[in-house]
C-alpha positions in Angstrom: -18.7 17.1 2.6 -18.2 16.1 -1.0 -15.9 19.0 -2.0 -13.8 18.2 1.3 -13.4 14.5 0.3 -12.4 15.4 -3.2 -9.8 17.9 -2.1 -8.5 15.6 0.5 -7.9 12.9 -2.1 -6.1 15.3 -4.4 -3.9 16.5 -1.4 -3.0 13.0 -0.6 -2.0 12.3 -4.2 -0.1 15.6 -4.4 2.1 14.8 -1.5 3.1 11.4 -3.1 0.9 8.9 -1.3 0.4 5.7 -3.3 -2.8 5.8 -5.4 -4.4 2.7 -3.9 -3.6 3.8 -0.3 -4.9 7.3 -0.9 -8.2 6.0 -2.4 -8.7 3.5 0.4 -7.8 5.9 3.2 -9.8 8.9 2.0 -12.6 6.5 1.0 -12.8 5.0 4.5 -12.8 8.5 6.1 -15.6 9.7 3.9 -17.7 6.6 4.6 -17.1 7.1 8.4 -18.2 10.7 8.1 -21.4 9.6 6.1 -22.6 6.6 8.0 -20.4 6.3 11.0 -17.3 4.2 12.0 -19.4 1.0 12.8 -21.0 1.0 9.3 -17.8 1.9 7.8 -16.1 -1.2 9.3 -18.9 -3.4 8.0 -18.5 -2.1 4.4 -14.7 -2.3 4.4 -14.8 -5.9 5.7 -16.7 -7.1 2.6 -15.1 -4.9 -0.2 -11.5 -6.5 -0.7 -12.9 -10.1 -1.0 -15.8 -9.1 -3.3 -13.6 -7.1 -5.5 -10.6 -9.6 -5.9 -13.0 -12.4 -6.3 -13.7 -11.2 -9.8 -12.8 -13.8 -12.5 -11.8 -11.0 -15.0 -9.0 -9.8 -12.7 -6.9 -12.8 -13.5 -6.4 -11.1 -16.9 -4.0 -8.5 -15.3 -1.4 -10.9 -13.9 -1.5 -13.2 -16.8 -0.9 -10.5 -19.3 1.9 -9.0 -17.1 3.5 -12.5 -16.9 3.3 -12.9 -20.6 5.1 -9.6 -21.1 7.9 -10.6 -18.5 8.4 -13.9 -20.0 8.8 -12.4 -23.6 11.4 -9.9 -22.2 13.2 -12.8 -20.5 13.3 -14.8 -23.8 15.2 -12.0 -25.5 12.9 -11.8 -28.4 11.7 -8.4 -27.5 15.1 -7.0 -27.7 15.5 -8.1 -31.2 12.2 -6.5 -32.3 13.6 -3.1 -33.1 16.5 -4.4 -34.9 14.3 -6.7 -37.1 11.9 -3.9 -38.0 14.6 -1.5 -38.7 16.1 -3.9 -41.3 12.7 -4.0 -43.1 12.3 -0.3 -43.3 15.9 0.6 -43.9 15.2 1.9 -47.4 13.1 4.8 -46.0 14.5 8.1 -44.8 14.5 8.1 -41.2 14.0 4.5 -41.3 15.2 4.0 -37.6 12.5 6.4 -36.5 9.8 4.6 -38.4 11.2 1.4 -37.0 10.8 2.9 -33.4 7.1 3.6 -34.0 6.6 0.0 -35.4 8.6 -1.5 -32.6 6.5 0.7 -30.1 3.5 -1.0 -31.4 5.1 -4.4 -31.1 6.2 -3.7 -27.5 2.7 -2.4 -26.8 1.3 -5.7 -27.9 3.8 -7.4 -25.5 3.7 -5.3 -22.3 0.5 -3.2 -22.0 2.6 -0.8 -20.0 3.6 2.5 -21.6 6.5 3.2 -19.2 8.0 -0.3 -19.7 7.7 0.1 -23.4 9.4 3.5 -23.2 12.2 2.1 -21.1 12.7 -0.8 -23.5 12.7 1.5 -26.7 15.1 3.9 -25.0 17.7 1.2 -24.4 17.6 -0.2 -27.9 16.5 2.6 -30.5 18.1 5.8 -29.0 21.6 4.5 -29.2 21.1 3.2 -32.7 19.7 6.6 -33.9 22.5 8.4 -32.1 25.1 6.3 -33.9 23.4 6.9 -37.2 23.6 10.8 -36.7 20.0 11.4 -36.0 19.0 14.7 -34.3 18.7 14.1 -30.5 15.6 16.1 -30.0 13.9 14.3 -32.9 15.0 11.0 -31.7 13.8 11.3 -28.1 10.5 12.7 -29.2 9.8 9.6 -31.5 10.9 7.1 -28.7 8.8 8.9 -25.9 5.6 8.9 -28.1 6.1 5.3 -29.5 6.1 4.1 -25.9 2.5 5.4 -25.4 1.2 2.8 -27.8 1.3 0.3 -25.1 -1.7 1.9 -23.5 -3.9 1.2 -26.5 -2.8 -1.8 -28.4 -4.0 -5.1 -26.9 -3.3 -6.5 -24.3 -3.7 -3.0 -22.9 -3.7 -2.8 -19.1 -5.4 0.7 -19.2 -8.3 -0.8 -21.3 -8.6 -3.8 -18.9 -8.7 -1.4 -15.9 -11.3 0.8 -17.6 -13.4 -2.2 -18.4 -13.4 -3.4 -14.8 -14.1 0.1 -13.3 -16.8 0.9 -15.9 -18.1 -2.6 -16.0 -17.8 -2.8 -19.8 -16.9 -5.8 -21.9 -13.2 -6.2 -21.7 -13.1 -8.1 -24.9 -14.8 -5.5 -26.8 -12.6 -3.0 -25.4 -9.4 -4.9 -26.3 -10.7 -5.5 -29.9 -11.8 -1.8 -30.1 -8.2 -0.7 -29.5 -6.8 -2.4 -32.6 -7.7 0.1 -35.3 -7.1 3.1 -33.2 -3.8 1.7 -32.3 -2.9 1.3 -36.0 -4.2 4.9 -36.6 -1.9 6.2 -33.9 1.1 4.4 -35.1 0.4 5.8 -38.7 0.1 9.2 -37.2 3.5 8.9 -35.5 5.1 7.7 -38.8 3.4 10.5 -40.7 4.6 13.0 -38.2 8.1 11.8 -38.7 8.0 12.0 -42.5 6.5 15.5 -42.2 9.3 16.6 -40.0 11.9 15.0 -42.3 10.2 16.8 -45.3 10.6 20.2 -43.5 14.2 19.5 -42.4 16.0 16.6 -44.0 19.0 17.1 -41.7 17.1 15.5 -38.8 17.9 12.1 -40.1 20.3 10.8 -42.7 19.3 8.5 -45.6 19.2 4.9 -44.8 20.8 2.0 -46.7 18.5 -0.7 -48.1 19.1 -4.3 -46.6 19.3 -7.5 -48.6 16.3 -9.8 -48.5 18.3 -12.5 -46.9 18.9 -10.2 -43.8 15.2 -9.4 -43.7 14.2 -13.1 -43.7 16.8 -13.8 -41.1 15.4 -11.0 -39.0 11.8 -12.3 -39.2 13.0 -15.8 -38.2 14.1 -14.3 -34.8 10.9 -12.6 -33.9 8.2 -14.9 -35.6 7.3 -16.8 -32.3 6.4 -13.5 -30.7 4.3 -12.3 -33.5 2.5 -15.6 -33.8 1.7 -15.6 -30.0 0.4 -11.9 -30.3 -1.9 -12.7 -33.3 -3.1 -15.8 -31.6 -4.0 -14.0 -28.3 -5.9 -11.3 -30.0 -7.5 -13.8 -32.6 -9.0 -16.1 -30.1 -10.7 -13.1 -28.3 -11.9 -11.7 -31.6 -13.3 -15.0 -32.9 -15.0 -15.8 -29.5 -13.0 -18.9 -28.9 -11.8 -17.7 -25.5 -12.5 -15.0 -23.1 -9.9 -12.2 -22.3 -9.0 -14.1 -19.1 -8.5 -17.4 -21.0 -6.6 -15.6 -23.7 -4.3 -14.1 -21.1 -3.5 -17.6 -19.7 -2.9 -18.8 -23.2 -0.5 -15.9 -23.8 1.3 -16.6 -20.5 1.7 -20.2 -21.5 2.9 -19.3 -25.0 5.4 -16.9 -23.7 6.7 -19.6 -21.3 7.0 -22.0 -24.3 9.0 -19.3 -26.3 11.3 -18.7 -23.4 12.1 -22.4 -23.1 12.6 -22.7 -26.9 15.1 -19.8 -26.7 17.0 -21.6 -23.9 16.5 -18.5 -21.6 14.5 -20.2 -18.9 16.1 -21.1 -15.5 15.2 -20.8 -11.9 16.7 -17.2 -11.7 15.0 -15.8 -14.7 11.7 -17.5 -13.9 11.6 -16.2 -10.2 12.5 -12.8 -11.3 9.8 -12.6 -13.8 7.3 -14.0 -11.4 8.5 -11.5 -8.6 8.0 -8.5 -11.0 4.6 -9.9 -12.0 3.5 -10.2 -8.4 4.7 -6.7 -7.5 2.9 -5.0 -10.5 -0.3 -7.1 -10.0 -0.5 -6.4 -6.3 -0.1 -2.7 -7.0 -2.9 -2.7 -9.6 -5.2 -4.8 -7.3 -4.6 -2.3 -4.4 -5.7 0.4 -6.8 -8.8 -1.4 -7.7 -9.8 -2.2 -4.2 -9.1 1.5 -3.2 -11.3 2.7 -6.1 -14.1 0.4 -4.9 -14.0 1.9 -1.5 -13.8 5.4 -2.8 -16.8 4.6 -5.1 -18.8 3.9 -2.0 -18.2 7.5 -0.9 -19.4 8.7 -4.3 -22.5 6.9 -3.9 -23.2 7.9 -0.4 -22.6 11.7 -1.2 -24.4 11.4 -4.6 -21.6 13.1 -6.3 -22.1 11.1 -9.6 -25.9 11.3 -9.5 -25.8 15.1 -9.0 -23.1 15.6 -11.8 -25.1 13.4 -14.3 -28.3 15.2 -13.6 -26.8 18.6 -13.9 -24.9 17.8 -17.2 -28.0 16.2 -18.6 -30.1 19.3 -18.0 -27.8 21.5 -20.1 -29.3 22.7 -23.2 -26.3 22.1 -25.4 -24.9 19.5 -27.9 -23.7 16.3 -26.4 -20.4 16.8 -28.3 -19.9 20.1 -26.5 -20.0 18.2 -23.1 -17.8 15.5 -24.6 -15.2 18.1 -25.6 -15.3 19.5 -22.0 -14.6 16.0 -20.6 -11.8 15.4 -23.0 -10.3 18.8 -22.0 -10.5 17.8 -18.4 -8.6 14.5 -19.2 -5.9 16.4 -21.0 -5.4 18.9 -18.1 -5.4 16.0 -15.5 -3.0 14.1 -17.6 -0.5 17.0 -17.3 -0.5 16.5 -13.4 -1.5 13.1 -12.6 -0.7 9.5 -13.2 -2.8 8.0 -15.8 -4.0 5.1 -13.6 -4.9 7.6 -11.0 -6.8 9.6 -13.6 -8.8 6.5 -14.8 -9.7 5.4 -11.3 -10.9 8.9 -10.2 -12.9 9.9 -13.3 -14.3 6.8 -14.9 -17.0 6.3 -12.2 -18.1 9.9 -12.7 -17.7 10.3 -16.5 -19.1 7.1 -17.8 -22.7 7.6 -16.4 -22.6 11.0 -18.1 -21.5 9.5 -21.4 -24.3 6.9 -21.2 -26.8 9.7 -20.4 -25.6 11.6 -23.4 -26.2 8.5 -25.7 -22.4 7.6 -26.4 -21.1 4.1 -26.4 -19.0 3.3 -23.3 -16.6 1.2 -25.2 -15.9 3.8 -27.9 -15.4 6.4 -24.9 -13.0 4.0 -23.3 -10.7 4.2 -26.2 -11.1 7.9 -26.5 -10.0 8.2 -22.8 -7.0 6.0 -23.3 -5.8 7.9 -26.4 -6.2 11.2 -24.3 -4.3 9.6 -21.5 -1.5 8.8 -24.0 -1.0 12.6 -24.4 -0.7 12.9 -20.6 2.2 10.4 -20.7 4.2 12.9 -22.8 3.1 16.4 -21.8 4.8 18.6 -19.2 5.3 18.8 -16.3 4.7 15.2 -15.3 5.0 13.2 -18.6 6.5 10.0 -17.4 7.6 8.8 -20.7 9.6 12.0 -21.2 11.3 11.5 -17.8 12.2 7.9 -18.7 13.6 8.8 -22.1 15.6 11.7 -20.7 17.1 9.4 -18.1 18.1 6.6 -20.5 19.3 9.0 -23.3 21.0 11.3 -20.9 19.5 14.3 -22.6 17.9 17.4 -20.9 14.3 16.9 -20.1 13.3 20.1 -21.9 15.0 18.8 -25.1 12.8 15.7 -25.0 9.5 17.8 -24.4 10.5 20.1 -27.3 10.7 17.1 -29.5 7.3 15.8 -28.5 5.2 18.8 -29.4 4.5 17.8 -33.2 3.5 14.3 -31.9 1.2 15.9 -29.3 -0.5 17.8 -32.1 -0.9 14.7 -34.2 -2.5 12.9 -31.3 -5.0 15.7 -30.8 -5.9 15.3 -34.5 -6.3 11.6 -34.0 -8.7 12.2 -31.1 -10.8 14.5 -33.3 -10.9 11.9 -36.1 -12.1 9.1 -33.7 -14.8 11.4 -32.4 -16.0 12.4 -35.8 -15.8 8.9 -37.1 -16.7 6.6 -34.1 -17.1 3.6 -36.6 -13.3 3.5 -36.8 -13.4 2.3 -33.1 -16.6 0.4 -33.1 -16.4 -1.7 -36.5 -14.2 -4.4 -35.2 -15.9 -4.9 -31.8 -19.3 -4.9 -33.6 -18.1 -7.8 -35.8 -16.6 -9.9 -33.0 -18.1 -13.2 -31.9 -17.9 -12.0 -28.2 
């Protein structure tokens, strides 16, 4: 029965059925086949309330609302311009600014596709006007958008924490140093490409200190809010749920200070928050229903017992798991990948003696690669649409960054303390 259920789920996703509905439908069918329709109805009646009753789930709509309000305030739109003024002296400064702005957008939105769309509408026109190579420019924008999956407040890490039942506070703090490393990897890749071929980007003109100070004055409220939200989690002053509420309130205050809050903008932000939150909660409920099938069919237990019995290094198994994530990322949405695999892979990781917080960061960095690899790299499609450039050209500009991401994964596996140092010092 187990292979039939798994194949049915993949078939449902392949024909375009929404992830949450596919998980719930196939899960209900699997439960009915395992224990009968009557027992299935009894189980289904209790799951939605028990899942959505979780206090930590409030984190998701609050962080989404914070992002929506920051976008309404207009501060996010000035982020790229402000950063580009500060790094103007560097060759390829606009590309470097794109990476840094990607980290900033990531700290705002937590959504990779939203960050890619925002960067596409701001940095690509600026680079095109400055005479940057289109393939080079599109590659930088697409990969910089992926930083939103890792840098707090990362919705991917929050979802992983909920599914794997791991501390969300430790996960969010664990994403900080890897997020910085990935940002530096993007910048170093840009500089390496320019070293090989300086014609990819022209030399930039330095800007006056007065311009730099004026640029910082535009975005300092957003930077203060981001440091405050992360800081209260790290210091143990607030839980991630409380910090998300604080972030949403701060974003509302910034929007008021900028004079951008009215009934139209507020209702639009609330509507977008509601739609995104309902979609994620439907996925979480569907995943819980499907998780019952995994328990009844003993797929997870059998897989853990089989892998634990292998006479091989835990790192060989880990490498195989990472390879599976890389392959799945080429064909599936990253949220679907997390929902489907985490209930199976985390017990294996625990059995092998690895830390689930560290593994969560590895999974998210691996998922970042899926956002930019063919044939279904969502960020590449978004950049291609906004930049009005061929999709093949965007993917071509991404390969150096994909290689750099693989190197980052290897570094984080070899040196796990890069991930675990900060969460091990947090007060939470």
